[in-house]
N, C-alpha and C positions, 0 to 999 in steps of 0.2 A: 214537674221538671223532667226533661228528657236528657238522659246521659249521652255524652258524645265520646265514645271510646276510640282508642287506636285499634286497628285491625291487624292481626297476624294470621296469614294464610300459610299453612304447611303444605309445601308442594315438592317434597323431596323423597317420596316413597319409591319403592322398586317396582310396584305393580306385579308382584309375583303371580297372583291368581288371575292376572290378565295375560299370562304368557310372557311376562317381561315387557309388555307395552308401557310406554312412558305415560303414566296416568294423567298428569296435567293436560296432555295433548289429546287424550281420548275424547271423541266427540259424542255428545248426547243430544239428540234432536238438532243436529246441525251446528252445534257450538261446542267448543272445548270445555271440559270440566272446569279448568282454571278460570276461563273467562266468565263462566256462570257464577262461580263463587265471588268473583270480583265485582259482580253487580251489587254487592253489599257496600261498596266503597262510599256511596253518598251518606251512609250512616256514621262514617268514621272521620276523625281528624286526619290521621295519617294511616297509610296502608303499607305494611311490610310483608313481602312474599319471601319465604324461606325455601329456596330451591335452586337447582343448578342453572347455569346460563341458558341451557336449552329450553327452560320454561318460559323465557321471555316471549318467544313467538306465540306460545299458547295463551299468553296473557293479553295479547293485543286484539284478539278476535271479539268484537261486539256486534250486535245486530246492525248497527248503522255505520260506525266508524271505529278506527283503531283506538285503543286506550293509550294515552300518552305515557310512554315508558318512564319519562322523567318524573311522573307523578307517583311512581311506586318506588319504595325503598327496597332494595334487594339484599338478601343475606343468604348465607349457607353455613350449616353447622360444620365443624371441623373435628373429626373426620366426617365426610359425607355419610349418609345413610345411618346416622346415629340414633334414629328414632324420633318420636314426637317430642319428648322432653328436651332432647338436644336441640331440636328445631326451635322450640319455644325459647330456650336459653339464647340461641343465636338471634332470634327475633327481638328479644328484650335488649340484647347488646346493641343491635342496630337502632332500636328506639332510643336508647340512651345516647348513642353517638349523634343521632339526629338532633336530639334536644340540646346537647352541648354546642353543636355547630350553629344552631339557630336560636340559642338562648330560650328554648321552649320547654316549659314544664311538662313532665310526663302526664299522659291522660290518667284520670282516676280509675278508669275501667279499661280492660283489654278484652276485645272480642277475638276468640281463637276459633278458627275454622279449618278443618281439613279441606284439601282441594277436591276431594271426591264426593262432594255434596251437590248434586245437580240443582237442588233448591236451597242452596246455601244462603242466598239473599233473603228468602222467606224465613229461614231459621234465624238469621241475624235480626230481623225485625221482631220476631217473638222474644228473643233474648234481650234486646235493648229495651223493649217495652216492659219486660219483667224486672230488669235491673232498675229502670226508671221508677216503677211502682214501689219497689223496696226502698229506694232513696226517698221518695215522697212521704212515706209513712215512717221513716226512720228505722226501718228493719235492719238489724245488723247481721250481715252475711258476707262471706268472702267471694261468693260467685253463684251463678245459676247455670245449669247445664240441662240439655234435653234428656228425656227418658223415652226410649222407644216403646212400642206397643207390647213388647215382651218383658218390659221392666228393666232393660239394660241401660245403664248410664252412658250417655254419649258425651264423653269428656271433650271431644274435639268438635263439639257444637256447643260452645260455652262462652260465658262472659264472666270475667274475674276481676276483682279489685287489683289494680296494679301493684300496690304495696304488698298485698298478700302473695301474689304470684311471684314477684321478685324475691321475696323472703323464702318462699318454698324452693325456688331454683337455687338460691344461695346456700340453703341448708344441705343440698345434695353435693355441692362443691364439684369436684372433678368426676363425680359419679353420674353425671347427666347422660353420658353416652350409654345407650341401651337401657336406661331407666324406664319404668312404666309410668303411665299417667296416674295409676293408683298410688304409686310411691310418691309422686310429686304432690298430689292433692290430699294425701292422707290427713294432714293436720289442719286442713281448711274447713270452715263451716260453710257448707254448700246447700243450695236449694235445688231440687229436681223439678223440672217442668215437663209434664206429660206432653209428648209430641203427637197430639191428636190428628194433625193434618198430614203427618209424614214428611214434614219439611226437612228432617234430619236423616232421611234414608240415604245411605251412602252407596257407592258403586265399587264392588270388589271383583266381579266376574263379568264376562261378556253377556251372560243372562241378565245381570243387573242393568247393564247398559241398555239392552233391548227393552226391559220393563220400564226403565226410567224414560227412555225416548218415547215409548208409547204413552206414558202418563202425560208427558209434557206437550205432546202433539195431539193428544186425545184421539189416538188411532184406535179404532175398534176393528177386531178381526172380521173379515167378510164371512157371513154365514154360508155354509155349504149348500149348494143347490140340491134340491130333492132329486133322487134318481128318477130318470124318465121311465 
């Protein structure tokens, strides 16, 4: 059985290490970061982007045609720039409102991705496959997240049971603004998935942008000519 989650994309960061550049609109290999993460949409029932109105233009860029804006549910944490936990809370609220409006039951799983993952769609496929495998064998866990090559948990490349994530957000109450992902997920039973392919490598600096662009376009540096 393949799980079909709802997707929450967090697109409200300040891009401080990028000199204040609007991170969702930063281009990697000719496409915006946000549009690349939204390539994960076919895996999801509904897609919620948590970010300011200025993110909408960055979402419409695809290799062939614009992404229909009406197919995306937009949300924004209040106050803005409240951090990833506040963003997730805003995304869950938007998901709940969507469900009430269309008499739609919430998805059992929620795929949570930061907008700064150039290979976010690849990460999403790994996560959905892992969650599906746990479901098929009856493994009880509250979520799966990637672990990078240095052993660090990538909380914002994760898939979580909706009931568990909603309960974790509710337990924080009005403390979601500025809360850390570690605080949010502390009580959840999670599985780590080693990211052997680097699908969860994020972009924080302009050097990261260059490296990711090179990987995605398979650019190899030209060898220097031997001196005459």
